[in-house]
NUVO-270673 format. One record per residue: residue in one letter; chain; x negated, y negated, z negated of N, C-alpha, C in turn. Coordinates in steps of 0.1 Angstrom, whole numbers. Example, Ala and Ser with C-alpha at 12.3 -4.5 7.8 and 13.67 -1.06 7.14 Angstrom:
<nodes>
A,A,-132,57,-78,-123,45,-78,-132,33,-78
S,A,-128,22,-71,-137,11,-71,-129,0,-79
</nodes>
This chain:
<nodes>
M,A,34,113,-257,42,103,-265,55,100,-257
P,A,67,100,-263,79,98,-256,80,83,-251
I,A,87,81,-240,89,68,-235,99,61,-243
L,A,96,49,-247,106,41,-254,116,34,-245
A,A,128,33,-248,138,26,-240,136,11,-241
A,A,140,4,-230,139,-10,-230,125,-15,-234
T,A,115,-12,-226,102,-14,-230,95,-26,-224
L,A,102,-38,-223,96,-50,-220,100,-61,-229
A,A,91,-66,-237,95,-77,-246,84,-87,-246
L,A,88,-100,-246,78,-111,-246,79,-118,-259
A,A,67,-119,-266,67,-126,-279,68,-141,-276
A,A,72,-149,-286,72,-163,-284,58,-168,-281
A,A,57,-178,-272,44,-182,-267,45,-197,-264
P,A,34,-204,-266,34,-218,-262,37,-220,-247
A,A,43,-231,-244,46,-234,-230,33,-234,-222
G,A,33,-229,-210,21,-230,-201,15,-216,-199
L,A,18,-206,-207,13,-192,-204,26,-184,-202
T,A,28,-180,-190,40,-173,-186,37,-160,-179
V,A,46,-151,-179,46,-138,-171,59,-139,-163
E,A,58,-141,-150,70,-144,-142,76,-133,-134
N,A,69,-122,-133,73,-111,-124,78,-98,-131
L,A,80,-99,-144,84,-87,-151,98,-90,-158
E,A,107,-81,-157,120,-83,-163,122,-73,-175
P,A,130,-78,-185,133,-69,-197,138,-55,-193
G,A,133,-45,-200,138,-31,-197,130,-24,-187
L,A,120,-31,-181,112,-24,-170,104,-13,-175
V,A,105,-2,-168,96,10,-169,89,12,-156
L,A,76,11,-155,69,13,-142,67,28,-140
R,A,66,32,-127,64,46,-124,50,48,-118
S,A,42,38,-118,28,39,-113,19,32,-123
P,A,6,36,-124,-2,33,-135,-9,20,-136
V,A,-6,10,-128,-12,-3,-128,-1,-13,-129
A,A,-2,-22,-139,8,-33,-140,1,-46,-134
V,A,9,-53,-126,5,-65,-120,12,-76,-128
L,A,5,-85,-135,11,-95,-143,7,-109,-136
R,A,17,-117,-133,14,-130,-126,22,-141,-133
G,A,17,-153,-133,24,-164,-139,15,-176,-139
A,A,19,-185,-149,12,-198,-151,4,-197,-163
A,A,-8,-204,-164,-16,-203,-176,-25,-216,-176
P,A,-28,-221,-188,-37,-232,-189,-52,-227,-189
G,A,-61,-236,-188,-75,-232,-188,-80,-226,-175
Q,A,-91,-219,-176,-98,-214,-165,-97,-199,-163
A,A,-93,-192,-174,-91,-177,-173,-81,-172,-183
V,A,-75,-161,-180,-66,-154,-189,-73,-142,-193
R,A,-74,-140,-206,-80,-128,-212,-68,-118,-215
Y,A,-70,-106,-211,-60,-96,-214,-65,-84,-220
R,A,-57,-77,-228,-61,-64,-234,-49,-56,-237
N,A,-50,-43,-231,-39,-33,-234,-44,-25,-246
G,A,-39,-28,-258,-43,-22,-270,-39,-7,-271
D,A,-31,-2,-262,-27,12,-262,-34,20,-252
S,A,-44,15,-245,-51,22,-235,-66,23,-238
R,A,-72,34,-236,-87,35,-238,-94,33,-224
D,A,-87,30,-214,-94,28,-201,-103,16,-202
P,A,-115,17,-196,-125,6,-197,-119,-7,-190
D,A,-110,-5,-181,-104,-17,-174,-92,-23,-182
A,A,-89,-17,-194,-78,-22,-201,-80,-36,-208
E,A,-92,-40,-207,-96,-54,-213,-104,-61,-202
G,A,-101,-74,-200,-108,-82,-190,-103,-96,-189
E,A,-108,-103,-179,-104,-116,-176,-98,-118,-162
A,A,-88,-126,-160,-83,-130,-147,-85,-145,-145
P,A,-91,-149,-134,-93,-163,-132,-80,-171,-130
V,A,-80,-183,-134,-69,-192,-132,-73,-203,-122
A,A,-64,-205,-112,-66,-215,-102,-54,-223,-100
Q,A,-54,-236,-101,-43,-245,-101,-31,-240,-110
G,A,-35,-235,-121,-26,-231,-131,-19,-218,-129
R,A,-25,-210,-119,-19,-197,-116,-29,-185,-119
Y,A,-24,-174,-122,-33,-162,-125,-26,-149,-120
V,A,-34,-139,-118,-29,-125,-115,-38,-116,-123
A,A,-32,-108,-132,-40,-98,-140,-35,-84,-136
L,A,-45,-75,-135,-42,-61,-132,-46,-53,-144
V,A,-36,-46,-150,-39,-39,-162,-35,-24,-161
P,A,-44,-15,-164,-41,0,-164,-31,3,-175
L,A,-22,13,-173,-13,17,-182,-15,32,-186
R,A,-11,35,-198,-10,49,-202,4,53,-204
P,A,8,65,-203,22,69,-204,28,65,-218
G,A,40,59,-218,46,54,-230,47,39,-230
T,A,46,33,-241,47,19,-242,33,13,-243
N,A,31,2,-236,18,-5,-235,20,-19,-240
R,A,13,-23,-251,13,-36,-256,1,-44,-251
I,A,4,-54,-242,-7,-61,-236,-7,-75,-241
R,A,-19,-79,-247,-21,-92,-252,-27,-101,-242
L,A,-21,-113,-240,-27,-123,-231,-31,-136,-239
E,A,-42,-141,-235,-47,-154,-242,-53,-163,-231
A,A,-50,-176,-233,-56,-186,-223,-56,-199,-230
A,A,-67,-205,-232,-69,-219,-237,-60,-221,-249
G,A,-60,-212,-259,-53,-214,-271,-39,-209,-271
A,A,-33,-206,-259,-20,-200,-258,-21,-185,-258
S,A,-11,-178,-263,-11,-163,-263,3,-158,-262
R,A,4,-146,-258,17,-139,-258,14,-124,-257
T,A,24,-116,-260,23,-101,-259,34,-96,-250
V,A,30,-87,-241,40,-81,-232,40,-66,-235
E,A,52,-60,-236,53,-46,-237,58,-40,-224
I,A,51,-31,-218,55,-25,-206,55,-10,-207
G,A,66,-4,-202,67,11,-202,61,17,-190
Y,A,55,29,-191,50,36,-179,54,51,-181
R,A,62,56,-171,65,70,-170,60,75,-157
P,A,50,84,-157,44,89,-145,54,96,-136
A,A,52,94,-123,61,101,-113,59,116,-114
T,A,70,123,-112,70,138,-113,72,144,-99
T,A,74,136,-89,76,142,-76,64,150,-70
P,A,67,161,-63,56,168,-57,52,161,-43
Y,A,59,151,-39,56,145,-26,46,134,-29
R,A,33,136,-25,22,127,-30,13,123,-18
V,A,7,112,-20,-4,107,-12,-17,112,-18
R,A,-25,119,-10,-38,124,-14,-49,116,-7
V,A,-60,113,-14,-71,105,-9,-82,115,-6
V,A,-86,115,7,-96,125,12,-108,118,17
Y,A,-120,122,13,-132,116,18,-139,127,26
V,A,-141,125,39,-146,135,48,-161,132,52
T,A,-169,142,51,-183,142,55,-186,151,66
G,A,-198,151,72,-202,161,82,-205,174,74
Q,A,-208,184,82,-210,198,76,-221,198,66
E,A,-231,188,67,-242,188,58,-238,184,44
G,A,-226,178,43,-221,174,29,-228,162,24
D,A,-234,154,33,-240,141,28,-229,131,25
E,A,-228,127,12,-217,119,8,-220,104,9
S,A,-232,100,14,-235,86,15,-227,79,25
F,A,-226,66,25,-218,58,34,-226,46,38
E,A,-222,39,49,-228,27,53,-227,16,42
T,A,-238,10,38,-238,0,28,-251,-8,29
P,A,-251,-21,26,-264,-28,26,-273,-25,14
N,A,-267,-17,5,-275,-13,-7,-276,2,-6
P,A,-287,8,-1,-289,22,0,-288,30,-13
Q,A,-289,23,-24,-288,30,-37,-273,32,-41
D,A,-265,26,-34,-250,26,-38,-244,39,-32
R,A,-239,48,-40,-233,60,-35,-219,62,-41
D,A,-214,52,-47,-201,53,-55,-189,50,-46
Y,A,-185,61,-38,-173,59,-30,-160,63,-38
R,A,-161,72,-48,-150,77,-55,-142,65,-63
S,A,-150,57,-70,-144,46,-77,-137,36,-67
R,A,-143,33,-56,-137,24,-47,-124,29,-41
L,A,-124,42,-37,-112,48,-31,-101,49,-42
D,A,-105,52,-54,-95,52,-65,-88,39,-67
V,A,-96,28,-68,-91,15,-70,-83,10,-58
A,A,-88,12,-46,-80,8,-34,-67,14,-33
A,A,-66,27,-36,-53,35,-35,-44,30,-46
R,A,-48,27,-58,-40,22,-68,-35,8,-65
L,A,-43,0,-59,-39,-14,-55,-28,-13,-44
M,A,-29,-4,-35,-18,-2,-25,-5,2,-31
Q,A,-7,11,-41,5,16,-48,12,5,-56
A,A,4,-3,-63,9,-13,-72,15,-24,-63
F,A,9,-28,-52,15,-38,-43,28,-33,-38
T,A,30,-20,-34,42,-15,-29,53,-15,-40
A,A,49,-11,-52,59,-10,-63,65,-24,-66
E,A,56,-35,-66,62,-48,-69,70,-53,-57
Q,A,66,-50,-45,74,-54,-34,88,-47,-34
M,A,88,-35,-37,101,-28,-38,110,-33,-49
R,A,104,-37,-60,112,-43,-71,117,-57,-66
A,A,109,-64,-59,113,-77,-54,125,-76,-45
H,A,126,-65,-37,137,-63,-28,149,-57,-35
G,A,148,-54,-48,160,-49,-55,161,-34,-56
Y,A,150,-27,-53,150,-12,-53,144,-6,-66
G,A,140,-14,-75,134,-9,-87,119,-6,-84
P,A,111,-1,-94,97,1,-92,93,13,-84
K,A,100,15,-73,97,27,-64,84,24,-56
T,A,76,34,-55,64,34,-47,60,48,-44
F,A,50,50,-36,46,64,-33,38,69,-45
A,A,38,82,-47,30,88,-58,16,92,-53
L,A,6,90,-62,-7,94,-59,-11,107,-67
D,A,-20,114,-62,-25,126,-70,-35,121,-80
L,A,-30,120,-93,-38,114,-104,-43,125,-113
D,A,-54,122,-120,-59,130,-131,-53,126,-144
R,A,-56,132,-155,-50,129,-168,-53,115,-172
G,A,-64,109,-168,-67,96,-171,-61,85,-163
G,A,-52,89,-153,-46,80,-145,-54,75,-133
R,A,-65,82,-130,-74,78,-119,-70,88,-107
V,A,-73,83,-95,-70,91,-83,-80,102,-81
R,A,-75,114,-79,-84,125,-75,-88,123,-61
V,A,-101,121,-58,-106,120,-45,-111,133,-40
E,A,-105,139,-30,-109,152,-24,-120,150,-14
T,A,-132,156,-17,-143,154,-8,-145,167,0
L,A,-143,166,14,-144,178,22,-154,176,33
A,A,-161,187,36,-171,187,47,-165,193,60
Y,A,-164,185,70,-158,191,83,-169,199,90
P,A,-166,210,96,-176,219,101,-182,215,115
L,A,-187,203,115,-195,198,126,-205,188,120
P,A,-217,187,125,-227,178,120,-222,163,121
A,A,-226,155,112,-222,141,111,-226,134,125
E,A,-238,137,130,-242,131,142,-232,134,154
E,A,-227,146,154,-217,150,164,-204,142,162
L,A,-200,141,150,-187,134,147,-188,120,150
R,A,-200,114,149,-201,99,152,-200,97,167
K,A,-201,107,175,-199,106,190,-185,106,194
K,A,-176,109,185,-162,111,189,-155,97,187
D,A,-144,96,195,-136,84,194,-125,86,183
G,A,-118,76,180,-108,77,169,-97,87,171
G,A,-92,87,184,-81,97,187,-86,111,186
E,A,-98,114,190,-103,127,189,-104,132,174
L,A,-110,123,166,-112,126,152,-98,128,145
W,A,-89,119,148,-76,121,142,-70,135,145
G,A,-71,138,158,-65,151,162,-73,163,156
M,A,-86,162,155,-94,173,150,-91,175,135
F,A,-89,164,127,-86,166,113,-72,170,110
Y,A,-63,167,119,-48,169,116,-45,183,111
G,A,-47,193,119,-44,207,116,-53,212,104
W,A,-66,207,104,-75,211,94,-70,207,80
L,A,-65,194,79,-60,189,67,-47,196,63
D,A,-38,198,73,-25,203,70,-26,217,64
K,A,-36,225,67,-38,238,61,-42,237,46
R,A,-49,227,43,-53,225,29,-43,218,21
F,A,-37,208,26,-27,199,19,-14,199,28
P,A,-6,209,28,6,209,37,13,196,38
F,A,15,191,50,21,178,52,35,178,49
S,A,41,189,46,55,189,41,56,183,28
R,A,46,183,20,46,177,7,35,166,5
N,A,26,165,15,14,156,13,12,146,25
K,A,8,134,22,3,125,31,-12,123,27
C,A,-21,123,37,-35,122,34,-41,109,39
L,A,-46,101,30,-53,89,34,-68,93,35
V,A,-73,93,47,-86,99,50,-96,89,53
I,A,-107,88,45,-118,79,47,-130,87,53
M,A,-136,83,64,-147,90,70,-160,85,65
G,A,-166,93,56,-179,89,51,-190,89,61
F,A,-189,96,72,-199,97,82,-199,85,92
T,A,-189,76,91,-189,65,100,-202,57,100
G,A,-207,54,111,-220,48,112,-219,34,117
Y,A,-231,27,116,-232,13,122,-246,12,128
D,A,-245,9,141,-257,7,149,-261,-8,148
R,A,-271,-10,139,-275,-24,136,-281,-31,148
K,A,-288,-23,157,-294,-29,169,-283,-34,179
E,A,-273,-25,181,-263,-28,190,-251,-35,184
R,A,-251,-36,170,-241,-42,162,-227,-36,166
K,A,-227,-22,165,-216,-15,170,-213,-4,159
A,A,-200,-2,156,-196,9,147,-195,22,155
L,A,-198,33,148,-197,46,153,-187,54,145
A,A,-177,60,152,-166,67,145,-159,59,135
H,A,-156,46,139,-148,38,131,-134,36,138
T,A,-123,39,131,-110,38,136,-100,35,126
A,A,-88,32,130,-76,30,121,-64,36,128
L,A,-60,48,124,-49,55,130,-41,62,120
G,A,-28,62,122,-19,68,112,-7,74,119
G,A,-1,85,113,11,91,118,12,105,112
G,A,25,110,111,27,123,105,22,124,91
G,A,12,133,89,6,134,75,-7,128,73
E,A,-13,121,83,-26,116,83,-28,102,86
A,A,-34,94,77,-38,80,79,-54,80,78
L,A,-60,77,89,-74,78,91,-81,64,92
F,A,-92,63,85,-99,50,85,-114,52,83
G,A,-122,44,90,-136,45,89,-142,40,76
G,A,-153,46,72,-159,43,59,-170,33,59
A,A,-173,25,70,-184,17,70,-182,4,63
T,A,-170,1,57,-168,-12,50,-164,-10,36
I,A,-163,3,31,-158,4,17,-168,-1,7
H,A,-180,-4,11,-190,-11,2,-184,-24,-3
S,A,-175,-30,4,-169,-43,0,-158,-42,-10
W,A,-153,-29,-12,-142,-27,-21,-146,-27,-35
P,A,-136,-32,-44,-139,-32,-59,-140,-18,-64
R,A,-149,-16,-75,-151,-3,-81,-143,-2,-94
S,A,-136,-12,-98,-128,-12,-110,-117,-22,-109
L,A,-107,-21,-117,-96,-31,-117,-102,-45,-121
R,A,-112,-45,-130,-118,-57,-134,-125,-65,-123
E,A,-129,-57,-113,-137,-63,-102,-128,-68,-90
V,A,-115,-66,-91,-106,-68,-80,-106,-83,-76
S,A,-103,-92,-86,-103,-106,-83,-117,-111,-78
R,A,-128,-105,-84,-141,-109,-79,-143,-105,-65
A,A,-138,-93,-61,-140,-89,-47,-132,-97,-37
F,A,-120,-101,-41,-112,-109,-32,-115,-124,-33
L,A,-124,-128,-41,-129,-142,-42,-144,-143,-38
D,A,-149,-133,-33,-164,-133,-29,-166,-139,-15
A,A,-170,-151,-15,-172,-158,-2,-186,-156,4
T,A,-193,-146,-1,-206,-142,5,-205,-139,20
P,A,-213,-145,29,-211,-142,43,-215,-128,46
V,A,-207,-122,56,-211,-109,61,-222,-111,72
D,A,-232,-103,70,-244,-104,79,-242,-93,89
P,A,-238,-95,102,-236,-84,112,-249,-77,116
A,A,-260,-83,111,-273,-75,114,-274,-64,104
L,A,-266,-64,93,-267,-54,83,-255,-45,82
M,A,-243,-51,85,-231,-44,83,-220,-47,93
L,A,-210,-38,94,-199,-41,103,-190,-52,97
D,A,-187,-61,106,-178,-72,102,-164,-70,107
D,A,-156,-63,99,-142,-60,102,-133,-69,93
S,A,-135,-82,94,-128,-91,84,-118,-101,91
A,A,-114,-97,103,-104,-106,110,-110,-120,112
Y,A,-123,-120,116,-130,-132,120,-132,-142,108
R,A,-131,-137,96,-133,-145,84,-148,-145,80
G,A,-155,-134,83,-169,-134,81,-174,-135,67
T,A,-165,-130,58,-169,-130,43,-166,-117,37
M,A,-172,-114,25,-170,-102,19,-155,-100,14
W,A,-149,-112,10,-135,-111,6,-126,-107,17
G,A,-129,-113,29,-122,-110,41,-123,-95,45
L,A,-135,-90,44,-138,-76,47,-130,-67,38
A,A,-130,-70,25,-123,-61,16,-108,-62,19
A,A,-103,-74,21,-88,-76,23,-84,-69,36
T,A,-90,-71,47,-86,-65,60,-87,-50,59
T,A,-97,-44,53,-99,-30,54,-90,-22,44
I,A,-88,-28,32,-79,-22,23,-64,-23,28
G,A,-61,-35,33,-48,-37,39,-46,-28,51
A,A,-56,-26,59,-54,-17,71,-51,-2,67
C,A,-57,2,56,-54,16,51,-39,17,47
L,A,-34,7,41,-20,7,37,-11,7,50
H,A,-15,-1,60,-9,-2,73,-8,12,79
E,A,-19,20,79,-19,33,85,-11,43,76
L,A,-10,41,63,-1,49,55,13,46,59
G,A,16,33,62,30,30,66,34,38,78
H,A,25,40,88,28,48,99,31,62,95
T,A,25,68,85,28,81,81,42,82,74
F,A,47,70,69,60,70,64,70,67,75
G,A,66,67,87,75,65,98,78,51,103
L,A,70,42,99,72,28,102,64,24,114
P,A,70,18,125,62,13,136,58,-1,133
H,A,50,-7,143,46,-21,142,59,-30,142
I,A,57,-42,137,68,-52,136,63,-66,139
D,A,72,-75,143,68,-88,147,67,-98,135
D,A,70,-94,123,69,-102,111,54,-104,109
P,A,49,-117,110,35,-119,109,28,-116,95
L,A,37,-115,85,31,-112,71,34,-97,67
D,A,42,-90,75,45,-76,71,32,-68,72
I,A,31,-58,63,20,-49,63,19,-42,77
M,A,30,-40,84,30,-33,96,27,-42,108
S,A,23,-54,105,17,-63,115,3,-67,110
R,A,-2,-79,114,-14,-83,108,-13,-89,94
G,A,-1,-88,88,1,-92,75,-9,-85,65
F,A,-13,-73,69,-23,-66,60,-35,-73,57
D,A,-39,-83,66,-51,-91,64,-50,-99,52
R,A,-38,-102,47,-35,-111,36,-31,-104,23
I,A,-35,-91,22,-32,-84,10,-39,-90,-2
N,A,-51,-96,1,-58,-103,-10,-50,-113,-17
R,A,-41,-120,-10,-33,-130,-17,-24,-125,-27
F,A,-21,-112,-27,-12,-106,-37,-20,-104,-50
F,A,-33,-103,-49,-41,-100,-61,-51,-111,-66
A,A,-51,-122,-59,-60,-133,-63,-52,-146,-62
P,A,-56,-156,-70,-48,-169,-70,-51,-179,-59
Y,A,-61,-176,-51,-64,-185,-40,-73,-177,-30
E,A,-75,-183,-18,-83,-177,-8,-96,-186,-6
P,A,-107,-180,-8,-120,-188,-7,-122,-193,8
P,A,-132,-202,9,-135,-206,23,-140,-194,31
S,A,-139,-195,44,-143,-184,53,-145,-190,67
G,A,-147,-181,77,-149,-185,90,-136,-191,96
R,A,-125,-189,89,-112,-195,94,-108,-207,86
N,A,-113,-209,74,-109,-221,66,-121,-226,59
K,A,-124,-239,61,-135,-245,54,-133,-248,40
E,A,-120,-250,36,-117,-253,22,-109,-241,16
P,A,-108,-240,3,-100,-229,-3,-85,-231,1
I,A,-78,-220,2,-64,-221,5,-56,-217,-8
F,A,-47,-226,-12,-38,-223,-23,-24,-220,-17
F,A,-20,-208,-17,-8,-204,-9,4,-203,-18
E,A,15,-203,-12,28,-201,-19,31,-186,-19
P,A,40,-182,-28,44,-167,-29,49,-162,-16
D,A,55,-170,-7,60,-164,5,50,-165,16
Q,A,37,-167,13,27,-167,23,17,-156,21
T,A,21,-146,14,12,-134,12,17,-122,19
A,A,9,-112,20,13,-99,26,26,-94,20
R,A,34,-86,27,47,-81,22,51,-69,29
W,A,61,-62,23,69,-53,30,82,-60,33
S,A,86,-61,46,98,-69,50,110,-62,44
P,A,121,-69,43,134,-63,38,138,-51,47
Y,A,135,-51,60,139,-40,69,131,-28,65
Y,A,118,-29,63,110,-17,60,112,-13,45
A,A,114,-22,36,116,-18,22,129,-10,21
A,A,139,-13,29,151,-5,29,149,9,33
Q,A,141,11,44,138,24,48,129,32,38
L,A,119,25,32,111,32,22,119,36,10
S,A,130,28,7,137,31,-5,145,44,-4
V,A,148,49,8,155,62,9,146,73,13
S,A,133,71,15,123,81,18,121,91,7
R,A,119,103,10,115,113,-1,103,109,-8
W,A,94,102,-1,81,99,-6,82,88,-17
F,A,93,82,-18,95,71,-27,105,73,-38
Q,A,108,86,-40,117,90,-51,108,95,-62
P,A,107,88,-74,96,92,-83,99,105,-91
D,A,111,110,-92,114,122,-100,115,134,-91
A,A,110,145,-96,111,158,-89,126,162,-87
R,A,129,166,-75,142,171,-72,141,180,-60
A,A,151,189,-58,151,197,-46,158,190,-35
F,A,151,188,-24,157,182,-12,162,193,-2
R,A,173,189,5,179,198,14,175,194,28
D,A,168,203,35,163,200,49,173,203,59
A,A,182,212,56,193,216,66,202,205,69
D,A,208,205,80,219,195,84,214,181,84
P,A,204,177,91,200,163,92,211,155,99
P,A,210,142,99,221,134,105,221,137,120
K,A,233,135,126,235,135,140,239,121,145
V,A,231,116,155,234,102,160,236,103,175
E,A,247,98,180,250,99,194,255,86,199
A,A,251,82,211,256,70,218,264,74,230
K,A,277,70,230,286,74,241,297,64,242
D,A,301,60,255,312,52,257,312,39,249
G,A,300,33,248,299,20,242,299,21,227
R,A,298,32,221,299,34,206,287,43,201
V,A,283,40,189,273,49,182,280,57,171
S,A,280,70,172,287,78,163,276,85,154
I,A,278,85,141,269,90,131,276,100,122
E,A,270,112,121,275,122,111,264,127,103
A,A,267,127,89,256,132,80,263,141,70
K,A,261,154,71,267,163,61,262,161,47
N,A,250,156,46,244,154,33,247,140,27
G,A,255,133,34,259,119,30,250,108,35
L,A,256,98,40,248,87,46,242,78,35
A,A,230,73,37,224,63,28,221,50,35
L,A,216,50,47,212,38,54,213,39,69
V,A,217,29,75,217,28,90,209,16,94
C,A,201,17,104,192,7,109,193,6,124
A,A,190,-6,129,189,-8,144,177,-17,147
Q,A,170,-14,157,158,-22,161,156,-22,176
Q,A,149,-32,180,146,-33,194,131,-38,196
G,A,124,-32,205,111,-36,209,100,-28,202
D,A,88,-30,207,76,-24,201,65,-34,203
P,A,61,-42,193,65,-41,179,80,-44,177
V,A,86,-39,166,100,-42,164,102,-57,162
G,A,112,-62,170,116,-76,169,130,-77,163
P,A,140,-79,171,154,-79,165,157,-67,157
R,A,163,-68,145,165,-57,137,177,-59,127
W,A,183,-49,122,195,-49,114,195,-37,105
F,A,200,-38,93,201,-26,85,213,-28,75
R,A,219,-17,70,229,-17,61,230,-4,53
A,A,230,-6,40,232,6,31,247,11,33
V,A,249,24,34,262,29,37,265,41,28
S,A,277,46,28,281,58,20,291,66,29
G,A,295,77,24,303,86,33,295,95,41
D,A,302,102,50,294,111,59,297,109,74
R,A,304,98,77,307,95,91,307,80,93
L,A,303,75,104,303,61,107,303,59,122
E,A,311,50,127,311,46,141,308,31,142
L,A,300,27,152,296,13,154,297,10,168
P,A,304,-1,172,305,-5,186,291,-11,190
A,A,286,-5,201,272,-9,205,271,-24,208
K,A,281,-30,214,281,-44,217,281,-52,204
G,A,289,-49,194,289,-56,182,276,-54,174
L,A,270,-43,175,258,-40,168,247,-49,174
R,A,246,-49,187,236,-57,194,238,-72,190
A,A,250,-77,189,252,-91,185,248,-93,170
K,A,250,-84,162,246,-85,148,231,-86,146
M,A,224,-79,154,209,-79,152,203,-89,161
G,A,210,-96,169,205,-106,178,196,-100,189
A,A,199,-88,193,191,-82,203,194,-87,217
Q,A,183,-87,226,184,-91,239,188,-79,248
A,A,188,-82,261,191,-71,271,180,-60,269
G,A,184,-48,271,174,-37,270,179,-27,259
P,A,172,-16,258,177,-5,249,174,-10,234
I,A,182,-5,225,180,-6,211,180,8,205
R,A,173,10,194,173,23,187,181,22,174
V,A,190,31,172,197,32,160,192,44,152
L,A,189,41,139,184,52,130,194,54,118
A,A,196,66,115,204,70,103,196,78,93
F,A,198,75,80,191,82,70,201,88,60
D,A,200,101,57,209,106,47,203,106,33
R,A,211,111,24,207,111,10,198,122,6
Q,A,193,130,15,183,140,13,169,135,19
G,A,168,123,24,156,118,30,154,123,44
N,A,164,128,50,163,132,64,167,120,73
S,A,163,120,85,166,109,94,168,114,109
A,A,175,106,117,176,109,131,179,96,138
S,A,176,95,151,178,83,158,183,85,172
V,A,188,75,179,192,76,193,189,62,199
E,A,186,63,212,184,51,220,197,47,227
V,A,201,34,225,213,29,231,210,20,242
P,A,214,23,255,210,15,266,215,1,265
</nodes>
């Protein structure tokens, strides 16, 4: 079905039921719409009448008059009906799937035995595919809205999707027994998988979010085995001992992020940032996966406490739920403001906006002639035969003082002293990065 132009329209609705984060004419490039706003009553009922997805109909809880609804989309126009305490409205949202060949693949790795089970307090639970599908689409939807909020449109990374809009989860058996793999540390595992995955999914076009199904938990010692969080190049690696806390459908997302059930460390790994709850476990571990993907996109750590590339990933739940339940860190529920949730900072959103992995439409990129960046005689000289797109400067690890500017042309000179003053940098080296219009980059350290 062809995409209709200008595909966002809000029908007249009684005061009190609003959709605040969608603008007229919006066409999304990822298959989940995040609707947030104000509503009366205790729940917002939603239904996408143009989708046959089981998650196209459901309820979103309302807390202090606020709600967040997650609705799957099908290509074309989607008419979504919202109802709450007698108020109603209809939203029309367009969805045009990304056509880029640069994609994030979700990979589930087992030992050579092919045992697909994972650590869970419910031994009958074997459903990792649904959990990985939903988590990946949440990361994608979060990023799309953050990029729109920063003025870059609905850019986000593309996932490898099937015709129904669900993530294809690749299940691979590594040629070593699971018992042997559980004896390895995170660095060893990341290195072992890197070349193995690159042969199957060339990293020139693929980033792999890898979940280790063989991750174990020693209940006697209360210690995780083969649990890690590492990312870089084409591989983001994470242990699988906590995915039992992840939602299995979009309808379960708010329930998962509002589940204050205590984590029992006698039964399961508690990787919840000392919150000791199931919602904290889901938030930290899904957020950590996006953090590791950020490293594959070339982003280092940063000192912004709410950025995904710091411990801001612990707060990704706040993007998808209207409040934070009690936990080991807070005895009462927390009702937060929009600026108190996880985010991509302006500095990193700018870099992602020029990345090849964030251009939704297929195009031929030019690898030849990447930018040249030189520091000499108190000046930084930049040359980009493919045209400049963005110049950034940063200091520290994690990144502290920073500065960025969108640019055009093919040459630029910056006085190092003036640049240092603009970014508020202290004594010590700074790094200048240049990005061209083909998604290539280069950098130089300035003393």
